[in-house]
Each structure stands twice: as structure tokens, then as C-alpha cells.
KOLMAR-210580 format. One line per 8 residues: number of its first residue (from 1); for each residue z, x, y of N, C-alpha, C, O, CB. Coordinates in pm, whole numbers, padded with zeros to 5 digits. Glycine has a CB too. Example, Ala and Ser with C-alpha at 12.3 -4.5 7.8 and 13.67 -1.06 7.14 Angstrom:
<rs>
1) 00780/01319/-00569/00780/01230/-00450/00780/01320/-00330/00846/01424/-00332/00905/01131/-00447 ~ 00708/01285/-00225/00714/01367/-00106/00787/01290/00003/00804/01341/00114/00572/01408/-00060;
</rs>
This chain:
<rs>
1) -01410/-03250/-01411/-01514/-03176/-01342/-01617/-03130/-01446/-01579/-03083/-01553/-01456/-03055/-01263 ~ -01742/-03144/-01415/-01845/-03110/-01511/-01888/-02964/-01500/-01872/-02899/-01397/-01966/-03201/-01492 ~ -01942/-02915/-01610/-01998/-02779/-01610/-02111/-02767/-01509/-02124/-02665/-01441/-02048/-02741/-01751 ~ -02191/-02872/-01500/-02303/-02871/-01406/-02254/-02857/-01262/-02312/-02782/-01183/-02387/-03000/-01421 ~ -02148/-02928/-01229/-02093/-02917/-01092/-02041/-02775/-01067/-02063/-02720/-00959/-01979/-03020/-01071 ~ -01974/-02717/-01164/-01922/-02581/-01149/-02036/-02481/-01134/-02029/-02390/-01051/-01834/-02543/-01269 ~ -02139/-02497/-01215/-02254/-02407/-01207/-02322/-02421/-01071/-02358/-02321/-01008/-02355/-02436/-01320 ~ -02341/-02544/-01025/-02402/-02567/-00894/-02317/-02512/-00781/-02369/-02457/-00684/-02425/-02715/-00873;
9) -02185/-02528/-00793/-02094/-02474/-00691/-02103/-02322/-00687/-02101/-02263/-00579/-01949/-02518/-00719 ~ -02113/-02259/-00803/-02128/-02113/-00807/-02258/-02067/-00743/-02259/-01970/-00667/-02122/-02064/-00951 ~ -02367/-02137/-00774/-02497/-02102/-00715/-02496/-02123/-00564/-02548/-02040/-00489/-02609/-02186/-00778 ~ -02436/-02233/-00519/-02430/-02261/-00375/-02343/-02159/-00303/-02378/-02112/-00195/-02376/-02404/-00350 ~ -02230/-02123/-00362/-02140/-02024/-00300/-02209/-01888/-00293/-02193/-01816/-00194/-02007/-02014/-00380 ~ -02283/-01851/-00396/-02356/-01723/-00395/-02467/-01724/-00290/-02492/-01622/-00226/-02415/-01694/-00534 ~ -02532/-01837/-00274/-02637/-01849/-00172/-02576/-01842/-00032/-02632/-01778/00057/-02716/-01981/-00189 ~ -02462/-01908/-00014/-02391/-01900/00114/-02356/-01755/00146/-02371/-01710/00259/-02264/-01988/00112;
17) -02310/-01682/00047/-02279/-01539/00062/-02401/-01467/00114/-02391/-01391/00211/-02233/-01478/-00074 ~ -02517/-01488/00051/-02639/-01421/00093/-02680/-01457/00236/-02728/-01372/00311/-02751/-01456/-00001 ~ -02661/-01583/00272/-02695/-01625/00408/-02597/-01567/00511/-02633/-01551/00627/-02696/-01777/00417 ~ -02476/-01538/00469/-02373/-01482/00555/-02393/-01332/00581/-02341/-01278/00678/-02237/-01505/00492 ~ -02469/-01266/00495/-02484/-01120/00504/-02530/-01069/00641/-02470/-00973/00691/-02582/-01075/00402 ~ -02631/-01128/00706/-02670/-01074/00838/-02556/-01075/00939/-02545/-00985/01022/-02788/-01154/00893 ~ -02472/-01177/00933/-02359/-01183/01025/-02255/-01076/00991/-02207/-01006/01080/-02294/-01322/01021 ~ -02220/-01063/00864/-02118/-00963/00830/-02170/-00820/00849/-02091/-00729/00872/-02070/-00982/00686;
25) -02300/-00801/00839/-02357/-00668/00866/-02333/-00630/01012/-02308/-00513/01042/-02509/-00666/00833 ~ -02341/-00726/01101/-02313/-00700/01242/-02163/-00680/01265/-02122/-00590/01337/-02365/-00815/01330 ~ -02083/-00765/01204/-01937/-00756/01221/-01884/-00621/01171/-01804/-00557/01239/-01868/-00871/01147 ~ -01928/-00580/01053/-01876/-00457/00992/-01959/-00332/01027/-01925/-00221/00987/-01872/-00473/00842 ~ -02067/-00353/01101/-02158/-00244/01140/-02200/-00161/01019/-02192/-00038/01018/-02090/-00154/01244 ~ -02247/-00232/00918/-02296/-00170/00795/-02409/-00257/00742/-02397/-00379/00737/-02181/-00154/00689 ~ -02518/-00194/00701/-02632/-00274/00654/-02626/-00304/00504/-02726/-00347/00447/-02761/-00202/00685 ~ -02513/-00282/00440/-02498/-00311/00298/-02534/-00457/00270/-02487/-00548/00339/-02355/-00281/00252;
33) -02617/-00480/00167/-02662/-00613/00130/-02667/-00625/-00022/-02739/-00550/-00088/-02800/-00645/00192 ~ -02592/-00719/-00076/-02599/-00745/-00220/-02735/-00803/-00258/-02785/-00779/-00368/-02488/-00841/-00264 ~ -02794/-00879/-00167/-02927/-00935/-00193/-03028/-00821/-00207/-03112/-00823/-00298/-02970/-01032/-00078 ~ -03021/-00722/-00119/-03109/-00604/-00129/-03078/-00525/-00255/-03169/-00479/-00325/-03095/-00514/-00004 ~ -02951/-00508/-00284/-02912/-00432/-00403/-02973/-00492/-00529/-03027/-00419/-00612/-02759/-00428/-00416 ~ -02965/-00623/-00543/-03020/-00690/-00662/-03172/-00697/-00657/-03239/-00663/-00755/-02962/-00830/-00674 ~ -03226/-00741/-00544/-03370/-00759/-00533/-03448/-00630/-00547/-03551/-00626/-00615/-03403/-00822/-00403 ~ -03400/-00524/-00483/-03470/-00396/-00489/-03449/-00324/-00622/-03515/-00224/-00650/-03424/-00307/-00375;
41) -03358/-00374/-00702/-03342/-00318/-00837/-03454/-00365/-00929/-03488/-00297/-01025/-03206/-00358/-00895 ~ -03512/-00482/-00898/-03616/-00536/-00985/-03756/-00526/-00926/-03855/-00532/-01000/-03586/-00679/-01017 ~ -03767/-00512/-00794/-03899/-00497/-00733/-03887/-00418/-00603/-03795/-00439/-00524/-03963/-00635/-00707 ~ -03979/-00330/-00583/-03983/-00252/-00459/-04081/-00315/-00361/-04097/-00265/-00249/-04022/-00106/-00488 ~ -04146/-00421/-00401/-04246/-00486/-00318/-04185/-00578/-00215/-04063/-00580/-00196/-04342/-00563/-00403 ~ -04270/-00656/-00149/-04224/-00742/-00041/-04142/-00863/-00089/-04087/-00936/-00007/-04342/-00791/00038 ~ -04135/-00885/-00218/-04062/-01002/-00270/-03920/-00969/-00316/-03861/-01045/-00393/-04138/-01061/-00386 ~ -03866/-00859/-00270/-03732/-00823/-00313/-03628/-00924/-00264/-03530/-00950/-00333/-03696/-00683/-00263;
49) -03649/-00982/-00145/-03548/-01076/-00092/-03539/-01203/-00178/-03428/-01239/-00219/-03583/-01114/00054 ~ -03651/-01273/-00208/-03636/-01390/-00297/-03583/-01352/-00435/-03506/-01428/-00495/-03771/-01462/-00312 ~ -03623/-01237/-00485/-03572/-01192/-00615/-03421/-01169/-00607/-03348/-01206/-00699/-03643/-01062/-00661 ~ -03376/-01109/-00499/-03233/-01085/-00481/-03153/-01213/-00470/-03045/-01225/-00529/-03210/-01001/-00359 ~ -03205/-01309/-00394/-03137/-01440/-00384/-03132/-01509/-00520/-03030/-01566/-00557/-03207/-01531/-00280 ~ -03242/-01504/-00593/-03246/-01569/-00725/-03144/-01505/-00820/-03070/-01576/-00888/-03388/-01561/-00786 ~ -03142/-01373/-00825/-03046/-01306/-00913/-02902/-01332/-00869/-02813/-01349/-00953/-03072/-01155/-00915 ~ -02879/-01336/-00740/-02744/-01363/-00691/-02702/-01505/-00724/-02586/-01529/-00759/-02737/-01339/-00539;
57) -02794/-01600/-00714/-02763/-01739/-00750/-02732/-01750/-00900/-02641/-01823/-00939/-02881/-01832/-00712 ~ -02808/-01679/-00983/-02780/-01679/-01127/-02641/-01622/-01154/-02567/-01675/-01236/-02887/-01598/-01204 ~ -02607/-01514/-01085/-02471/-01460/-01099/-02367/-01564/-01059/-02263/-01577/-01124/-02453/-01333/-01013 ~ -02396/-01640/-00952/-02306/-01745/-00908/-02291/-01855/-01013/-02181/-01907/-01032/-02355/-01804/-00778 ~ -02400/-01890/-01079/-02395/-01990/-01186/-02304/-01942/-01299/-02218/-02017/-01346/-02537/-02019/-01241 ~ -02322/-01818/-01342/-02239/-01763/-01449/-02092/-01761/-01407/-02004/-01799/-01484/-02286/-01620/-01487 ~ -02066/-01718/-01284/-01929/-01715/-01234/-01872/-01856/-01229/-01756/-01877/-01266/-01924/-01649/-01095 ~ -01952/-01953/-01184/-01906/-02091/-01180/-01871/-02145/-01317/-01775/-02221/-01331/-02012/-02178/-01118;
65) -01946/-02107/-01419/-01917/-02152/-01555/-01789/-02087/-01609/-01710/-02153/-01677/-02034/-02120/-01648 ~ -01770/-01959/-01579/-01644/-01893/-01618/-01527/-01960/-01548/-01424/-01987/-01610/-01648/-01740/-01584 ~ -01542/-01987/-01419/-01439/-02058/-01343/-01408/-02194/-01408/-01292/-02232/-01422/-01484/-02077/-01197 ~ -01514/-02266/-01447/-01495/-02397/-01510/-01408/-02386/-01635/-01313/-02463/-01653/-01632/-02459/-01546 ~ -01440/-02290/-01720/-01363/-02276/-01845/-01219/-02234/-01818/-01127/-02285/-01881/-01430/-02174/-01936 ~ -01200/-02141/-01725/-01063/-02098/-01694/-00985/-02210/-01625/-00865/-02226/-01649/-01065/-01974/-01605 ~ -01053/-02285/-01542/-00988/-02396/-01472/-00931/-02497/-01571/-00826/-02557/-01546/-01087/-02465/-01377 ~ -00999/-02517/-01682/-00952/-02611/-01783/-00832/-02557/-01861/-00757/-02635/-01920/-01065/-02643/-01880;
73) -00814/-02425/-01861/-00712/-02364/-01946/-00592/-02307/-01872/-00485/-02288/-01931/-00774/-02257/-02026 ~ -00607/-02280/-01744/-00503/-02210/-01669/-00438/-02307/-01570/-00508/-02372/-01492/-00562/-02086/-01594 ~ -00306/-02318/-01573/-00238/-02411/-01482/-00221/-02354/-01341/-00110/-02336/-01292/-00103/-02447/-01539 ~ -00335/-02327/-01276/-00336/-02277/-01139/-00423/-02371/-01056/-00527/-02416/-01103/-00388/-02128/-01131 ~ -00381/-02400/-00935/-00459/-02486/-00847/-00600/-02430/-00836/-00616/-02310/-00814/-00392/-02498/-00705 ~ -00704/-02514/-00850/-00843/-02466/-00859/-00890/-02379/-00742/-00959/-02280/-00764/-00934/-02583/-00871 ~ -00854/-02413/-00622/-00900/-02332/-00508/-00836/-02195/-00510/-00900/-02095/-00478/-00870/-02403/-00376 ~ -00711/-02192/-00546/-00641/-02063/-00559/-00700/-01981/-00673/-00716/-01859/-00661/-00489/-02086/-00582;
81) -00732/-02048/-00783/-00793/-01981/-00897/-00929/-01922/-00859/-00958/-01808/-00895/-00808/-02079/-01014 ~ -01012/-01998/-00789/-01144/-01950/-00750/-01134/-01825/-00662/-01206/-01728/-00684/-01221/-02060/-00676 ~ -01046/-01829/-00564/-01029/-01713/-00476/-00974/-01593/-00554/-01022/-01481/-00537/-00934/-01748/-00359 ~ -00876/-01616/-00638/-00819/-01508/-00719/-00921/-01445/-00812/-00926/-01322/-00826/-00703/-01559/-00799 ~ -01002/-01528/-00875/-01106/-01475/-00964/-01210/-01393/-00887/-01253/-01287/-00933/-01175/-01589/-01039 ~ -01249/-01442/-00770/-01348/-01370/-00690/-01295/-01234/-00647/-01366/-01134/-00653/-01388/-01452/-00566 ~ -01170/-01229/-00604/-01112/-01101/-00562/-01088/-01009/-00682/-01102/-00887/-00670/-00981/-01124/-00487 ~ -01051/-01066/-00795/-01034/-00984/-00916/-01167/-00922/-00958/-01173/-00806/-00998/-00976/-01069/-01032;
89) -01275/-01000/-00947/-01407/-00945/-00979/-01440/-00830/-00885/-01489/-00725/-00928/-01516/-01055/-00969 ~ -01412/-00848/-00757/-01440/-00744/-00658/-01365/-00615/-00691/-01425/-00507/-00695/-01401/-00792/-00517 ~ -01236/-00625/-00715/-01154/-00507/-00742/-01198/-00440/-00872/-01195/-00317/-00884/-01006/-00545/-00749 ~ -01236/-00521/-00969/-01277/-00467/-01099/-01413/-00400/-01094/-01432/-00293/-01152/-01279/-00578/-01203 ~ -01509/-00461/-01024/-01646/-00411/-01030/-01684/-00313/-00919/-01782/-00240/-00934/-01739/-00526/-01025 ~ -01611/-00310/-00808/-01652/-00222/-00698/-01661/-00075/-00739/-01749/-00005/-00689/-01556/-00236/-00582 ~ -01575/-00026/-00826/-01590/00115/-00868/-01725/00146/-00932/-01766/00262/-00939/-01480/00150/-00965 ~ -01795/00043/-00979/-01929/00066/-01035/-02030/00105/-00926/-02145/00136/-00955/-01979/-00059/-01108;
97) -01985/00102/-00800/-02070/00148/-00690/-02112/00293/-00711/-02215/00337/-00659/-01998/00133/-00557 ~ -02032/00366/-00784/-02069/00504/-00818/-02207/00507/-00883/-02290/00591/-00850/-01965/00569/-00911 ~ -02229/00414/-00975/-02358/00409/-01045/-02471/00369/-00950/-02582/00420/-00962/-02350/00311/-01161 ~ -02443/00278/-00858/-02543/00239/-00758/-02578/00360/-00672/-02695/00390/-00649/-02492/00122/-00670 ~ -02474/00429/-00624/-02496/00546/-00538/-02577/00655/-00609/-02650/00730/-00544/-02362/00603/-00493 ~ -02563/00662/-00738/-02630/00769/-00812/-02765/00729/-00871/-02858/00810/-00873/-02540/00817/-00922 ~ -02777/00604/-00921/-02895/00570/-01001/-02983/00457/-00948/-03093/00438/-00999/-02851/00534/-01135 ~ -02939/00382/-00849/-03020/00268/-00803/-03155/00317/-00754/-03162/00415/-00680/-02947/00189/-00690;
105) -03265/00252/-00795/-03399/00300/-00757/-03427/00295/-00607/-03518/00363/-00560/-03503/00220/-00828 ~ -03351/00218/-00532/-03376/00207/-00387/-03257/00259/-00306/-03244/00225/-00188/-03405/00062/-00349 ~ -03170/00340/-00367/-03054/00391/-00293/-03101/00465/-00168/-03200/00539/-00170/-02968/00483/-00382 ~ -03027/00444/-00061/-03061/00507/00066/-03157/00425/00152/-03173/00455/00271/-03121/00640/00040 ~ -03220/00325/00095/-03309/00237/00172/-03224/00137/00250/-03106/00121/00221/-03411/00164/00079 ~ -03284/00068/00348/-03209/-00034/00421/-03146/-00136/00325/-03212/-00189/00235/-03300/-00106/00522 ~ -03018/-00163/00348/-02945/-00257/00265/-02868/-00191/00152/-02781/-00253/00091/-03038/-00358/00208 ~ -02900/-00065/00124/-02835/00003/00011/-02785/00142/00055/-02837/00244/00011/-02933/00016/-00110;
113) -02683/00142/00142/-02625/00270/00183/-02533/00323/00073/-02508/00252/-00024/-02548/00254/00317 ~ -02482/00444/00086/-02377/00488/-00008/-02261/00389/-00003/-02220/00348/00106/-02328/00634/00026 ~ -02210/00351/-00118/-02109/00245/-00123/-01969/00292/-00158/-01872/00251/-00095/-02151/00144/-00222 ~ -01957/00377/-00257/-01825/00410/-00311/-01732/00471/-00207/-01612/00442/-00208/-01839/00504/-00428 ~ -01784/00552/-00120/-01701/00620/-00020/-01719/00559/00119/-01693/00626/00219/-01734/00769/-00016 ~ -01763/00435/00125/-01795/00370/00251/-01694/00259/00278/-01707/00149/00223/-01940/00313/00247 ~ -01593/00284/00363/-01490/00182/00386/-01544/00054/00449/-01490/-00054/00427/-01381/00238/00475 ~ -01651/00064/00528/-01710/-00057/00586/-01771/-00145/00477/-01758/-00267/00480/-01817/-00020/00692;
121) -01836/-00082/00381/-01896/-00158/00271/-01788/-00222/00184/-01806/-00334/00136/-01985/-00067/00186 ~ -01678/-00152/00163/-01567/-00210/00086/-01513/-00333/00160/-01488/-00437/00098/-01452/-00105/00064 ~ -01495/-00322/00291/-01446/-00435/00370/-01546/-00551/00366/-01507/-00667/00354/-01420/-00392/00516 ~ -01675/-00518/00376/-01779/-00622/00367/-01771/-00694/00233/-01769/-00817/00228/-01919/-00561/00386 ~ -01765/-00618/00127/-01762/-00677/-00007/-01637/-00763/-00025/-01642/-00868/-00089/-01767/-00567/-00115 ~ -01526/-00719/00032/-01402/-00798/00024/-01420/-00931/00097/-01385/-01037/00044/-01282/-00719/00083 ~ -01473/-00925/00218/-01495/-01048/00296/-01592/-01141/00224/-01572/-01263/00223/-01548/-01015/00437 ~ -01695/-01086/00164/-01792/-01168/00091/-01729/-01235/-00028/-01758/-01352/-00056/-01911/-01085/00047;
129) -01643/-01165/-00100/-01577/-01225/-00216/-01478/-01333/-00173/-01463/-01434/-00242/-01504/-01117/-00297 ~ -01411/-01313/-00060/-01324/-01418/-00008/-01407/-01542/00025/-01371/-01653/-00014/-01246/-01369/00118 ~ -01517/-01523/00096/-01606/-01635/00130/-01653/-01706/00003/-01649/-01829/-00005/-01727/-01586/00212 ~ -01696/-01629/-00097/-01744/-01687/-00222/-01633/-01767/-00291/-01656/-01880/-00333/-01797/-01576/-00315 ~ -01515/-01709/-00302/-01404/-01777/-00370/-01363/-01906/-00301/-01341/-02008/-00366/-01284/-01686/-00380 ~ -01354/-01901/-00168/-01318/-02021/-00092/-01426/-02128/-00108/-01395/-02245/-00131/-01298/-01987/00058 ~ -01552/-02087/-00097/-01663/-02183/-00110/-01668/-02242/-00250/-01686/-02363/-00266/-01798/-02115/-00076 ~ -01653/-02159/-00352/-01654/-02209/-00490/-01542/-02309/-00511/-01565/-02417/-00565/-01641/-02092/-00590;
137) -01421/-02275/-00469/-01307/-02366/-00485/-01328/-02496/-00412/-01292/-02602/-00463/-01181/-02300/-00436 ~ -01385/-02491/-00294/-01408/-02612/-00215/-01521/-02696/-00275/-01508/-02817/-00287/-01441/-02575/-00070 ~ -01631/-02630/-00313/-01747/-02703/-00367/-01721/-02759/-00507/-01774/-02865/-00542/-01869/-02612/-00371 ~ -01641/-02690/-00584/-01612/-02737/-00720/-01519/-02858/-00717/-01512/-02933/-00815/-01550/-02626/-00804 ~ -01449/-02877/-00608/-01365/-02995/-00593/-01224/-02972/-00641/-01200/-02893/-00733/-01424/-03110/-00666 ~ -01130/-03043/-00580/-00988/-03024/-00611/-00937/-03110/-00726/-00817/-03110/-00753/-00907/-03052/-00491 ~ -01025/-03183/-00795/-00975/-03274/-00899/-00894/-03199/-01003/-00921/-03083/-01033/-01092/-03347/-00967 ~ -00795/-03266/-01055/-00704/-03202/-01151/-00775/-03171/-01281/-00860/-03247/-01327/-00583/-03291/-01177;
145) -00739/-03059/-01339/-00792/-03020/-01468/-00722/-03100/-01577/-00604/-03131/-01563/-00775/-02866/-01492 ~ -00792/-03135/-01684/-00723/-03206/-01793/-00604/-03128/-01846/-00499/-03188/-01871/-00820/-03234/-01907 ~ -00616/-02997/-01863/-00505/-02918/-01916/-00389/-02915/-01817/-00274/-02906/-01859/-00552/-02776/-01947 ~ -00419/-02921/-01688/-00312/-02922/-01589/-00232/-03052/-01600/-00110/-03051/-01587/-00369/-02905/-01446 ~ -00302/-03162/-01624/-00231/-03289/-01640/-00140/-03282/-01764/-00025/-03325/-01758/-00332/-03407/-01654 ~ -00191/-03227/-01874/-00109/-03212/-01994/00009/-03119/-01965/00122/-03146/-02007/-00193/-03158/-02111 ~ -00019/-03010/-01895/00086/-02913/-01863/00198/-02980/-01784/00316/-02962/-01815/00029/-02794/-01784 ~ 00161/-03056/-01685/00262/-03123/-01601/00334/-03232/-01681/00454/-03253/-01663/00197/-03185/-01475;
153) 00262/-03300/-01769/00323/-03411/-01843/00419/-03359/-01950/00519/-03425/-01980/00215/-03497/-01908 ~ 00393/-03244/-02007/00477/-03194/-02116/00593/-03111/-02065/00686/-03081/-02140/00395/-03113/-02212 ~ 00589/-03073/-01941/00694/-02991/-01884/00786/-03081/-01802/00744/-03135/-01700/00635/-02876/-01798 ~ 00912/-03098/-01843/01000/-03188/-01768/01029/-03131/-01629/01043/-03010/-01611/01133/-03210/-01845 ~ 01036/-03221/-01535/01071/-03177/-01400/01218/-03139/-01397/01295/-03181/-01484/01040/-03288/-01295 ~ 01255/-03061/-01299/01396/-03020/-01288/01487/-03140/-01265/01599/-03145/-01316/01413/-02919/-01173 ~ 01436/-03236/-01188/01518/-03354/-01159/01546/-03430/-01288/01661/-03467/-01314/01448/-03446/-01054 ~ 01442/-03456/-01371/01463/-03528/-01496/01549/-03448/-01592/01635/-03504/-01660/01328/-03562/-01560;
161) 01527/-03318/-01599/01604/-03235/-01692/01752/-03233/-01653/01839/-03235/-01740/01549/-03092/-01695 ~ 01780/-03228/-01524/01921/-03224/-01482/01990/-03358/-01505/02109/-03361/-01535/01931/-03185/-01333 ~ 01916/-03470/-01491/01976/-03602/-01517/02008/-03618/-01665/02113/-03670/-01700/01881/-03715/-01472 ~ 01917/-03573/-01754/01941/-03591/-01897/02051/-03499/-01946/02116/-03528/-02046/01812/-03566/-01977 ~ 02072/-03388/-01878/02177/-03295/-01919/02315/-03346/-01880/02415/-03307/-01941/02153/-03158/-01858 ~ 02322/-03432/-01779/02452/-03479/-01727/02512/-03589/-01808/02621/-03636/-01776/02439/-03525/-01588;
</rs>
């Protein structure tokens, strides 16, 4: 799997996340938007939405590249790895919502409600990370990692090990 494919998969998964936001806002009855959070951090003008999508896609590219490197080194099925990494990022970074609630230049505006003490926003963010992880794993493709092939080849199967021991 190429770095370019992983980067593209990350960007596509992040864009899918952004396109999914209007639906999850209705499902969770919360107007929290990562696109608004990012876009309104860099511009208060009418172009916050394209800015937010662009920044989110760049984040997806970086995440895709990290996934690519870990996929080559960790003997975990790629789709499972992508989902696990996405949820680990969520659990690790969500507490930083405190800083958003306190310092974001557009806090309180549409798309940026209080986050840290908002269970609907936590549920939204969890669902978005699941969507991102599943999409990344699917788009990056299930092909075996070179290190996984080495791992499987150097580790004797139980059947072979039991035959040689007998």
C-alpha cells in the first residue's frame, strides 16, 4: 500500500465525516461541527466552511500517513487498526474540549456549543470517529502489510509446531 493511497484515504474519510455532520447533528440533536470548529478558528467571515473542510482534510491526510506507518509495523488487521486508532485519538484529544470551551474565538456560535460537559457532543464525536476509522480502513484497502507477512512467516503455526515436537 502506498503512502499516497493512505493520505488520500485519510483525506476522503475526513471529508466524508464533514459531509455526515448535518445528519448526525439531527440524530444527536446537537449542532456541534468539527468543520465549524476548525473553519471559524481561522476566519470569522463567510469562508469558514471551505476553510474548515480544507483543514479537516489536511488532518485526515496526516492521520492517513500515521496509519500507513503503523500499518507497516503493527501486526493488526488494517481495518481494525484504523478504527482503533480513530477511537484512541478521540479518547485522547476530547479532553482538550476544555480549551475550545474557554478560548475558541467563535465559542457559543452555531456549530461550536460547549463541548466538555455536553454528552450529545461526546456521542457525536464518538460516532464521527467510528465513521472515520471504518472509512479509512475500507478506503486504504485490506492488502497485507509487508511486516505482517514477515510476522506470519517467522511465527510457526500451532499445527506445524505440534508436528515438529512429536
